[in-house]
LUMLUM-66987 format. One line per 8 residues: number of its first residue (from 0); for each residue x negated, y negated, z negated of C-alpha. Coordinates in steps of 0.02 Angstrom, whole numbers. Layout:
LUMLUM-66987
NUM = X/Y/Z ~ ...
This chain:
LUMLUM-66987
0 = 0/0/0 ~ -69/-171/51 ~ -117/-281/-96 ~ -11/-441/-108 ~ -112/-601/-131 ~ -27/-749/-215 ~ -160/-814/-336 ~ -347/-808/-368
8 = -341/-646/-469 ~ -247/-550/-335 ~ -368/-621/-206 ~ -518/-558/-305 ~ -433/-388/-327 ~ -414/-374/-138 ~ -596/-421/-109 ~ -651/-294/-239
16 = -563/-159/-137 ~ -662/-208/18 ~ -839/-136/24 ~ -974/-269/12 ~ -857/-418/-11 ~ -870/-452/-199 ~ -1005/-428/-331 ~ -1011/-471/-517
24 = -1151/-506/-639 ~ -1157/-509/-829 ~ -1328/-593/-833 ~ -1318/-765/-912 ~ -1326/-909/-789 ~ -1349/-1096/-817 ~ -1207/-1189/-728 ~ -1318/-1338/-689
32 = -1403/-1298/-523 ~ -1450/-1118/-566 ~ -1281/-1040/-522 ~ -1278/-1118/-349 ~ -1463/-1081/-329 ~ -1425/-897/-353 ~ -1278/-897/-233 ~ -1379/-987/-100
40 = -1476/-824/-78 ~ -1327/-707/-101 ~ -1198/-776/20 ~ -1184/-966/41 ~ -1224/-977/227 ~ -1160/-1130/320 ~ -1279/-1278/329 ~ -1362/-1236/163
48 = -1553/-1251/165 ~ -1635/-1092/226 ~ -1659/-957/169 ~ -1475/-923/150 ~ -1352/-801/226 ~ -1171/-750/235 ~ -1138/-623/99 ~ -1012/-566/-31
56 = -914/-676/-150 ~ -984/-673/-326 ~ -918/-683/-504 ~ -1029/-743/-646 ~ -961/-668/-808 ~ -1085/-750/-927 ~ -1094/-939/-903 ~ -1207/-1029/-1026
64 = -1110/-1144/-1142 ~ -941/-1073/-1093 ~ -904/-912/-1188 ~ -757/-815/-1117 ~ -752/-911/-953 ~ -803/-842/-784 ~ -851/-929/-623 ~ -806/-864/-449
72 = -897/-932/-298 ~ -893/-894/-112 ~ -717/-824/-105 ~ -691/-908/64 ~ -873/-906/122 ~ -836/-781/261 ~ -713/-790/404 ~ -685/-602/384
80 = -635/-628/201 ~ -519/-772/243 ~ -433/-666/375 ~ -412/-521/253 ~ -342/-638/119 ~ -216/-709/244 ~ -173/-541/321 ~ -233/-570/498
88 = -385/-551/613 ~ -528/-678/608 ~ -497/-735/787 ~ -313/-769/751 ~ -336/-886/603 ~ -323/-1052/695 ~ -167/-998/790 ~ -89/-930/630
96 = -114/-1096/541 ~ -45/-1191/691 ~ 116/-1089/680 ~ 124/-1117/491 ~ 116/-1306/508 ~ 264/-1301/628 ~ 366/-1188/513 ~ 335/-1256/336
104 = 407/-1177/179 ~ 422/-1311/44 ~ 361/-1277/-134 ~ 485/-1250/-275 ~ 489/-1287/-461 ~ 475/-1123/-556 ~ 589/-1090/-704 ~ 474/-958/-777
112 = 335/-994/-904 ~ 184/-1053/-806 ~ 29/-942/-817 ~ -79/-1098/-803 ~ -8/-1161/-969 ~ -44/-1010/-1078 ~ -171/-1116/-1173 ~ -155/-1305/-1193
120 = -287/-1433/-1243 ~ -229/-1614/-1260 ~ -346/-1763/-1248 ~ -281/-1824/-1415 ~ -357/-1671/-1500 ~ -516/-1721/-1595 ~ -624/-1587/-1514 ~ -562/-1616/-1335
128 = -710/-1618/-1215 ~ -705/-1586/-1027 ~ -888/-1534/-1027 ~ -845/-1392/-1144 ~ -673/-1346/-1078 ~ -711/-1339/-892 ~ -864/-1237/-834 ~ -894/-1347/-683
136 = -1065/-1317/-605 ~ -1186/-1441/-528 ~ -1250/-1381/-359 ~ -1425/-1454/-374 ~ -1537/-1537/-504 ~ -1501/-1702/-414 ~ -1312/-1698/-433 ~ -1227/-1844/-520
144 = -1151/-1721/-644 ~ -1042/-1566/-653 ~ -924/-1562/-504 ~ -753/-1487/-479 ~ -767/-1440/-296 ~ -606/-1341/-273 ~ -479/-1444/-369 ~ -310/-1452/-283
152 = -262/-1633/-318 ~ -73/-1657/-318 ~ 14/-1826/-328 ~ 171/-1917/-273 ~ 187/-2077/-172 ~ 258/-2215/-283 ~ 372/-2280/-145 ~ 433/-2127/-51
160 = 430/-1997/-189 ~ 344/-1877/-68 ~ 204/-1768/-137 ~ 45/-1696/-62 ~ -104/-1587/-105 ~ -283/-1629/-58 ~ -459/-1579/-109 ~ -573/-1721/-169
168 = -742/-1726/-250 ~ -721/-1741/-437 ~ -863/-1772/-559 ~ -848/-1756/-747 ~ -898/-1925/-818 ~ -851/-1909/-1002 ~ -754/-1804/-1124 ~ -588/-1864/-1049
176 = -641/-1948/-887 ~ -665/-1892/-707 ~ -720/-1991/-556 ~ -631/-1957/-391 ~ -697/-2009/-221 ~ -573/-2061/-87 ~ -642/-2067/91 ~ -574/-2232/157
184 = -420/-2204/264 ~ -442/-2016/272 ~ -337/-1931/139 ~ -157/-1947/84 ~ -185/-1960/-104 ~ -305/-2104/-75 ~ -163/-2199/8 ~ -51/-2158/-141
192 = -179/-2225/-263 ~ -202/-2384/-161 ~ -14/-2414/-160 ~ 1/-2380/-347 ~ -139/-2505/-376 ~ -47/-2636/-272 ~ 102/-2608/-386 ~ -7/-2618/-542
200 = 35/-2438/-586 ~ -61/-2285/-641 ~ -44/-2136/-524 ~ -5/-1972/-613 ~ -108/-1829/-543 ~ -133/-1643/-573 ~ -288/-1546/-525 ~ -258/-1359/-505
208 = -414/-1249/-499 ~ -420/-1065/-451 ~ -269/-1039/-339 ~ -206/-935/-193 ~ -332/-954/-48 ~ -185/-998/67 ~ -165/-1159/-33 ~ -351/-1200/-19
216 = -349/-1176/170 ~ -184/-1266/198 ~ -234/-1416/93 ~ -371/-1463/216 ~ -258/-1518/358 ~ -269/-1701/406 ~ -172/-1825/514 ~ -107/-1823/646
224 = -65/-1638/620 ~ 2/-1669/444 ~ 45/-1855/428 ~ 73/-1950/266 ~ 227/-1874/185 ~ 189/-1695/239 ~ 158/-1584/86 ~ 24/-1459/138
232 = 84/-1339/2 ~ 218/-1301/131 ~ 83/-1230/246 ~ 34/-1105/111 ~ 218/-1064/91 ~ 231/-1026/275 ~ 73/-921/272 ~ 142/-815/129
240 = 324/-815/185 ~ 378/-880/15 ~ 366/-1049/-73 ~ 222/-1100/-185 ~ 285/-1109/-364 ~ 254/-1270/-461 ~ 274/-1313/-644 ~ 302/-1478/-734
248 = 145/-1548/-814 ~ 146/-1566/-1003 ~ 75/-1742/-1024 ~ 104/-1833/-858 ~ 251/-1849/-739 ~ 185/-1735/-604 ~ 187/-1553/-553 ~ 48/-1425/-540
256 = 23/-1254/-461 ~ 101/-1135/-585 ~ -16/-987/-565 ~ -179/-1085/-561 ~ -321/-1034/-677 ~ -348/-1212/-740 ~ -247/-1372/-727 ~ -314/-1544/-771
264 = -179/-1674/-802 ~ -217/-1859/-790 ~ -187/-2030/-716 ~ -283/-2127/-583 ~ -317/-2297/-663 ~ -290/-2452/-554 ~ -422/-2587/-531 ~ -563/-2482/-606
272 = -709/-2416/-506 ~ -844/-2297/-569 ~ -1028/-2278/-525 ~ -1035/-2093/-485 ~ -1207/-2061/-557 ~ -1184/-2171/-710 ~ -1241/-2028/-823 ~ -1381/-1949/-718
280 = -1448/-2103/-626 ~ -1513/-1990/-486 ~ -1443/-2098/-346 ~ -1356/-1944/-275 ~ -1182/-1871/-282 ~ -1183/-1688/-225 ~ -1228/-1587/-69 ~ -1103/-1623/68
288 = -1051/-1513/215 ~ -1179/-1580/341 ~ -1318/-1506/232 ~ -1380/-1667/151 ~ -1353/-1729/-26 ~ -1240/-1881/-16 ~ -1278/-2044/-104 ~ -1186/-2084/-265
296 = -1040/-2200/-234 ~ -1009/-2357/-334 ~ -827/-2356/-277 ~ -759/-2197/-357 ~ -590/-2213/-441 ~ -565/-2163/-622 ~ -450/-2025/-684 ~ -408/-2033/-869
304 = -377/-1853/-920 ~ -229/-1817/-1034 ~ -239/-1627/-1048 ~ -322/-1468/-987 ~ -217/-1310/-979 ~ -273/-1138/-924 ~ -240/-953/-921 ~ -310/-835/-1051
312 = -489/-788/-1001 ~ -485/-912/-857 ~ -586/-900/-697 ~ -664/-1061/-634 ~ -676/-1067/-445 ~ -812/-1168/-361 ~ -904/-1184/-197 ~ -1068/-1252/-129
320 = -1033/-1408/-27 ~ -1125/-1361/134 ~ -1085/-1174/124 ~ -985/-1064/242 ~ -841/-1093/121 ~ -825/-1272/183 ~ -828/-1209/362 ~ -678/-1099/323
328 = -579/-1232/231 ~ -614/-1377/348 ~ -643/-1284/511 ~ -492/-1169/522 ~ -364/-1309/499 ~ -461/-1409/629 ~ -450/-1262/749 ~ -263/-1258/719
336 = -247/-1446/752 ~ -345/-1436/914 ~ -255/-1281/975 ~ -86/-1359/941 ~ -126/-1521/1029 ~ -194/-1437/1187 ~ -62/-1300/1193 ~ 76/-1429/1194
344 = -8/-1527/1334 ~ -58/-1381/1447 ~ 18/-1215/1390 ~ -78/-1055/1417 ~ -246/-1133/1460 ~ -333/-1143/1291 ~ -369/-965/1235 ~ -451/-1004/1068
352 = -552/-1130/967 ~ -698/-1109/848 ~ -760/-1248/735 ~ -931/-1174/710 ~ -1040/-1161/556 ~ -1179/-1278/618 ~ -1051/-1419/622 ~ -988/-1382/447
360 = -815/-1350/519 ~ -796/-1534/566 ~ -928/-1595/690 ~ -926/-1459/823 ~ -792/-1361/915 ~ -803/-1228/1050 ~ -651/-1222/1164 ~ -619/-1062/1263
368 = -524/-1121/1417 ~ -445/-1022/1558 ~ -424/-1105/1728 ~ -272/-1023/1807 ~ -268/-1119/1971 ~ -378/-1235/2073 ~ -282/-1382/2002 ~ -344/-1335/1828
376 = -519/-1392/1874 ~ -550/-1544/1764 ~ -414/-1500/1641 ~ -545/-1420/1530 ~ -619/-1593/1503 ~ -446/-1663/1468 ~ -431/-1527/1335 ~ -592/-1590/1256
384 = -522/-1767/1251 ~ -366/-1701/1167 ~ -476/-1612/1039 ~ -558/-1778/995 ~ -388/-1858/973 ~ -325/-1712/868 ~ -472/-1725/750 ~ -561/-1892/739
392 = -713/-1826/644 ~ -761/-1709/786 ~ -926/-1757/869 ~ -970/-1620/997 ~ -858/-1509/1104 ~ -925/-1359/1200 ~ -813/-1294/1340 ~ -829/-1111/1392
400 = -733/-992/1505 ~ -618/-852/1447 ~ -755/-721/1473 ~ -864/-805/1340 ~ -838/-763/1156 ~ -815/-935/1078 ~ -850/-861/904 ~ -1022/-797/958
408 = -1141/-944/973 ~ -1268/-835/1064 ~ -1136/-809/1199 ~ -1097/-995/1200 ~ -1282/-1038/1224 ~ -1292/-905/1361 ~ -1152/-998/1451 ~ -1245/-1161/1426
416 = -1404/-1087/1498 ~ -1322/-1008/1652 ~ -1169/-1117/1689 ~ -1219/-1293/1637 ~ -1321/-1434/1714 ~ -1365/-1582/1605 ~ -1347/-1713/1743 ~ -1172/-1655/1792
424 = -1094/-1573/1639 ~ -1125/-1693/1495 ~ -987/-1819/1463 ~ -1024/-1952/1333 ~ -902/-2067/1244 ~ -1005/-2196/1150 ~ -953/-2312/1010 ~ -816/-2204/931
432 = -783/-2197/744 ~ -832/-2025/680 ~ -895/-1973/507 ~ -1000/-2072/382 ~ -1088/-1918/310 ~ -1183/-1886/473 ~ -1346/-1982/445 ~ -1375/-1997/632
440 = -1214/-2097/652 ~ -1309/-2256/613 ~ -1387/-2405/704 ~ -1559/-2344/645 ~ -1540/-2193/762 ~ -1471/-2279/917 ~ -1462/-2461/969 ~ -1291/-2425/1044
448 = -1216/-2388/874 ~ -1143/-2547/797 ~ -1101/-2482/624 ~ -1133/-2334/509 ~ -1009/-2195/545 ~ -994/-2232/730 ~ -1053/-2096/850 ~ -1072/-2051/1032
456 = -949/-1910/1054 ~ -1009/-1784/1183 ~ -931/-1649/1290 ~ -1040/-1505/1352 ~ -945/-1425/1496 ~ -1013/-1248/1511 ~ -870/-1184/1619 ~ -885/-1117/1795
464 = -805/-1222/1934 ~ -644/-1134/1985 ~ -697/-1114/2166 ~ -861/-1028/2113 ~ -794/-897/1994 ~ -850/-754/2107 ~ -1031/-810/2091 ~ -1025/-802/1901
472 = -950/-631/1864 ~ -1034/-548/1715 ~ -1108/-375/1735 ~ -967/-248/1710 ~ -993/-105/1589 ~ -887/50/1566 ~ -756/20/1430 ~ -768/167/1310
480 = -734/203/1127 ~ -905/236/1050 ~ -837/328/898 ~ -853/497/987 ~ -1042/474/991 ~ -1069/375/832 ~ -953/446/697 ~ -1071/589/654
488 = -1232/502/704 ~ -1373/507/576
């Protein structure tokens, strides 16, 4: 019988049943830098500094300074694991998410006791201390402090009453204070906080940690696919075929994910900004998805924490910023956004999309495009333009034919080496706003760039011209099932 996944514990149970997908250790680990340093070698992958690799998820059962708590890392640091956790094949993930966005299942308020509230700690308690209650790691010795990297932030717009879930970088700043970084203009909860500030109001917020992986994947959609007012918890509901269950918070007027491992309840304070590294003074925040450690921001907002609730024997979930886990969370929703945009414009042409690991799931996409008629010549480049409009942070698009495996970068580079000419097949679009975390998107790197965060978006057309397809047929091999020869091989 297939294991049902609806929270972190059931997800870990499924991974445990899959050979080589989950390991545990009882050896004590220091949460500051050491835990991530270990996982870098075990299975981080992505854009993490080499040596690293894709490997199993890992549970640390003995975290220094946090008796009874465990830390899980790398749950989503493999496309194969994500597919298993969502009950599909790796190559179908983008299409599956695209369908889920178009058929949302809204969350509901549960009437049952919430597992996330089995144990309650209120900020008014004399021994309340976030550093002690939440085993949040620091990725490197340079980090501004302990970071909550997989906190599902949930808030409600003060005007519309519509709610949304988003992941933000959260740094513990004091015994009852967190800093939260809002990328300007990029995320829904940032817009809610800005509006609350205009009204002179605090914004109630819940931060759910250790949840169903469907929620973590679904929460990473961005406009225009999920505009302001679209609650991405409904994507998770569609993926599971049943609504996400919420509970009322204990100390603030907001809701949280009922079966989370931890919930932090608090309020975003208006007209207060926090220096992110005010305690460490390193000048850095944390490692970001491009593989570099980002600078500490002086413009983080402040969350005043009112309570921490959690399950008995809770499991903290974390990730390494530049790891394959970010590729899964950011890249698969991006694939869905691109696929949806192109499919609506030219049905049947785009076969698949892969937002590859070297781009951190954001900067690079490979589009597998099928030209059905002579009039489709040139439409592949139109598809690339649609991809840029579907996802503004995209920098490079590689176009390949249907006989090229878009998920195999060796095959993509083969197509580039045998079907691409630099003077004819590179299309550049200079001066377009892209992503501020790419250090090359800066006037220092190109005189044509007017401001930090602006890039030259580039299309690499590695497709064969329609009228020359006969010249580019791959060598044909006999299609056989190798099991007859390999099942008893020694």
